[in-house]
N, C-alpha and C positions, 0 to 999 in steps of 0.2 A: 267508186272504189272502197273497198271494206277496211274497216279498222284494222285488222291484222294485216294486211297488206301495205297499208301506211307505216304500220309499226316498223315491218321488215324493211321497207324501203327507206325509212329515216334511220334506222340502227345501220344499215349499209353505207350510207351518206355519211353518219357520223363515226364510223369505223374507218371508213375510206380516207376520211380527214385526219383521223390520228394516224394512221398508216403513212398517208402522204406527209404529215409533218415530220415524222420519223426519217420518213426518206430524204426530207429536205434538210433537217438537222444533220445526218450522217455525210450528207453531200458536202455541207458546209464545214462539218468537223475535218474531212478529208481533203477539202480545199479545192476541191474540183470546180472548174470553170462553169460546167454545165450539169443538167440532170441527166441520167443514163436511163435506161429501161428498168434498172432496179428500181426505180421511184414509182412506176406504176403497179410493180409486183409488191412494194410495200403498201402502197395503197389496197389493193386487192388483199393482202394478207389482214391488215386491219379491218377491212370490211367483213371478210369471212370469220374473223375472229370476234367480233362484236355483234353481227347479226347472226352468225351461228350459235352463239352461247346464249342469245336471248330465245332463240327459237328452241333450242335445246332445254333449257328450263321450262318454257311455256308447255312443253309437251310432255315432259319427263315427270313420272309420277312420283312425289316425294312425301314422306311419313306427314300427315296433317298437324299441323300448329295450330292451337286454339288459343284465342286471345278474349278474357273476359273485362269487360269496361262496366263502370257504374256511370249510366246516364240519368240523371235526376233520381226518380226513385225505381227505376228499372236497372236490371241487371242483363248486358247484352253481350252474346257470345257469339263470336265469329271464329269458323275455321277455314284455313287455306292449305289446300292440297298442293302446293306447289312453292318453289322457294320464293320467298317475296322481294329479295334484295339480287335480282340477275346482275345489276349493273357493277356491283361489286367484283364480280367474277370476269363481265365482258369487258370492261376496259383495262383491266391489268392483261388481259389477253391480247387484247388488241393492239396493245404497246409490246408486249413481250414478242409476239409472232415476227413483227417485221425487224424487231432488234436481233433475234435469233438468227433469222434470215441473212441478216447484214454481217453478223458475226460468222457464220458458216461461210458466206461468201468473201469476207476478206482472209479467212483462215485457208480456204481454197486457192486465192489468187496468190498469196504466200507461198505455198507448197509449188504453185506451178510458175514461178518466177525465177527458176533456175535452183533452187535448192534441190540437193539430192534427194531421192526416195530411198527407202529400203529394198525395192523391188529392181533397182537398177543394177544391171550386170556387167 
């Protein structure tokens, strides 16, 4: 298995765990007795958010960042052509996607619970 495949799988597993934890917390907050199918959707959203962000930043060309360090009597210069800290974006996205989904699901359930809508005649 290639290192890239291992990276994508590990990112998907980590993102799925984050999404599943969000789904579990929402289920506990709503005081439901069991987990519903939204738990799996939350896990998939977390996996897609985390792994997708990591893949996007690995493939997206970003303006090069040059770092210069003094090592002993030599000066070492390194240039990176990709974003160096994708986890700073991937982790919040893996948390926010399931939270947004749960918010929209709750908001939609509230409007279907017998509340009149503006389109009713």
